[in-house]
C-alpha positions as CSV (number, residue, x, y, z in Angstrom):
1,X,39.5,65.0,-14.9
2,X,37.9,65.3,-18.3
3,X,34.2,64.4,-19.0
4,X,35.5,61.2,-20.7
5,X,38.6,60.3,-18.8
6,X,41.2,58.1,-20.5
7,X,43.2,55.4,-18.8
8,X,46.1,57.8,-18.9
9,X,44.0,60.4,-17.0
10,X,43.1,57.8,-14.4
11,X,46.7,56.7,-13.9
12,X,47.9,60.3,-13.6
13,X,45.4,61.0,-10.8
14,X,45.5,57.7,-8.9
15,X,48.7,55.8,-9.7
16,X,50.9,57.7,-7.2
17,X,48.5,56.9,-4.4
18,X,48.3,53.3,-5.5
19,X,52.1,53.1,-5.4
20,X,52.1,54.3,-1.7
21,X,50.1,51.2,-0.7
22,X,50.9,48.5,-3.3
23,X,53.8,47.2,-5.4
24,X,52.9,46.3,-8.9
25,X,54.8,43.5,-10.6
26,X,57.4,44.4,-13.2
27,X,55.0,43.9,-16.2
28,X,52.3,46.1,-14.5
29,X,54.8,48.8,-13.6
30,X,56.2,48.9,-17.1
31,X,52.8,49.1,-18.7
32,X,51.7,51.9,-16.3
33,X,54.9,53.9,-17.1
34,X,54.3,53.4,-20.8
35,X,50.7,54.5,-20.7
36,X,51.6,57.5,-18.5
37,X,54.2,58.7,-21.0
38,X,52.3,57.7,-24.2
39,X,52.0,60.6,-26.7
40,X,53.5,63.1,-24.3
41,X,56.7,63.6,-26.1
42,X,58.6,61.3,-23.7
43,X,59.2,58.9,-26.5
44,X,60.2,61.5,-29.1
45,X,58.3,63.4,-31.7
46,X,57.8,63.5,-35.5
47,X,57.6,66.8,-37.2
48,X,55.5,67.3,-40.3
49,X,55.8,70.3,-42.6
50,X,53.4,71.1,-45.4
51,X,55.3,71.6,-48.7
52,X,52.9,74.2,-49.9
53,X,52.1,76.5,-47.0
54,X,55.0,75.6,-44.6
55,X,52.6,74.8,-41.7
56,X,54.5,72.7,-39.1
57,X,52.7,70.0,-37.0
58,X,54.3,68.1,-34.2
59,X,53.2,64.5,-33.4
60,X,54.2,62.9,-30.1
61,X,55.3,59.3,-30.5
62,X,53.3,56.6,-28.8
63,X,54.6,53.9,-26.4
64,X,53.3,50.9,-28.6
65,X,52.7,48.9,-25.4
66,X,50.2,46.1,-26.0
67,X,48.3,47.2,-22.8
68,X,48.0,50.8,-23.9
69,X,44.4,51.6,-25.1
70,X,45.7,54.7,-27.0
71,X,48.2,52.6,-29.0
72,X,46.1,49.5,-29.5
73,X,42.8,51.2,-30.5
74,X,43.6,51.2,-34.2
75,X,45.1,47.7,-34.3
76,X,42.1,46.4,-32.3
77,X,39.8,48.0,-34.9
78,X,41.8,46.4,-37.7
79,X,41.8,43.0,-36.0
80,X,38.0,43.1,-35.5
81,X,37.5,44.1,-39.1
82,X,39.7,41.2,-40.2
83,X,37.8,38.8,-38.0
84,X,34.5,39.9,-39.3
85,X,35.6,38.7,-42.8
86,X,35.6,35.2,-41.4
87,X,32.2,35.4,-39.7
88,X,29.2,33.7,-41.3
89,X,26.4,36.0,-42.4
90,X,23.9,34.5,-39.8
91,X,22.5,35.4,-36.5
92,X,24.6,34.9,-33.3
93,X,23.3,34.6,-29.8
94,X,25.1,35.4,-26.5
95,X,24.1,32.9,-23.8
96,X,25.2,33.0,-20.2
97,X,25.1,30.0,-17.9
98,X,25.6,30.3,-14.1
99,X,25.3,28.2,-11.0
100,X,23.4,28.9,-7.9
101,X,25.6,31.0,-5.5
102,X,25.1,28.3,-2.8
103,X,27.5,26.1,-4.8
104,X,30.3,28.6,-5.0
105,X,32.2,27.3,-2.1
106,X,32.0,23.7,-3.4
107,X,33.1,24.9,-6.9
108,X,35.9,27.0,-5.6
109,X,37.4,24.0,-3.6
110,X,37.1,21.7,-6.6
111,X,37.8,23.9,-9.5
112,X,39.6,21.5,-11.9
113,X,36.8,18.9,-11.7
114,X,33.8,21.2,-11.5
115,X,34.9,23.7,-14.1
116,X,35.3,20.8,-16.5
117,X,31.9,19.4,-15.5
118,X,30.4,22.9,-15.9
119,X,31.7,23.3,-19.5
120,X,30.5,19.8,-20.5
121,X,27.0,20.5,-19.0
122,X,26.8,23.8,-20.9
123,X,27.9,22.1,-24.2
124,X,25.4,19.3,-23.8
125,X,22.6,21.7,-23.0
126,X,23.4,23.9,-26.0
127,X,23.6,20.8,-28.3
128,X,20.4,19.3,-26.9
129,X,18.3,22.4,-27.1
130,X,19.6,23.4,-30.6
131,X,18.9,19.9,-31.9
132,X,15.3,20.2,-30.8
133,X,13.1,21.2,-33.8
134,X,11.1,23.4,-31.4
135,X,14.1,25.6,-31.0
136,X,16.6,25.4,-33.9
137,X,16.5,21.8,-35.1
138,X,20.2,21.7,-36.1
139,X,23.7,21.6,-34.9
140,X,25.1,25.0,-33.9
141,X,28.7,26.3,-33.9
142,X,29.6,27.8,-30.6
143,X,32.5,29.0,-28.5
144,X,32.5,29.2,-24.7
145,X,34.6,31.1,-22.1
146,X,34.4,31.0,-18.3
147,X,34.5,34.1,-16.1
148,X,35.1,33.3,-12.4
149,X,34.4,36.8,-11.0
150,X,31.3,38.9,-11.2
151,X,31.2,42.7,-12.0
152,X,31.4,43.4,-8.2
153,X,34.6,41.3,-8.1
154,X,33.0,38.5,-6.0
155,X,33.6,34.9,-6.9
156,X,30.9,34.1,-9.5
157,X,31.7,31.3,-12.0
158,X,29.7,31.6,-15.1
159,X,30.1,30.6,-18.8
160,X,29.5,32.9,-21.8
161,X,28.6,31.2,-25.0
162,X,28.6,32.7,-28.5
163,X,26.3,30.5,-30.5
164,X,25.3,30.5,-34.2
165,X,21.6,30.7,-35.0
166,X,21.8,28.5,-38.0
């Protein structure tokens, strides 16, 4: 595998073994096949010919699957650039709120109630601390998202907050 393997490289190497043990759902299988065949010529080619020197270049077509990182890289960049036009020219802060791991079993068994409570507690905390003149002394704008799994794939509910600094 290359020094910087792509998702396509990883699928080529490991997907056959994965299929021996597991059965992906239809959407997952379709995306995997698209990524495996993307820019290989399986979806056709475009031929470009220079009008001056006659040089011919062949371009393999992409799969255009929304899950394909090769196809979506440009559209992702364009989307990020478009979103940046709507962002205020101020500082932003990434805040992460988590609960003690001893509460994980309780939270897991009462997700609807405790996730809602967790979001409300985070919002109140952000608003209270931001309103304090010792911190910001104002009302921030913020957006929150919950992740329920940690980087090691263990149950670890935590909330990420993107908060304006002014």
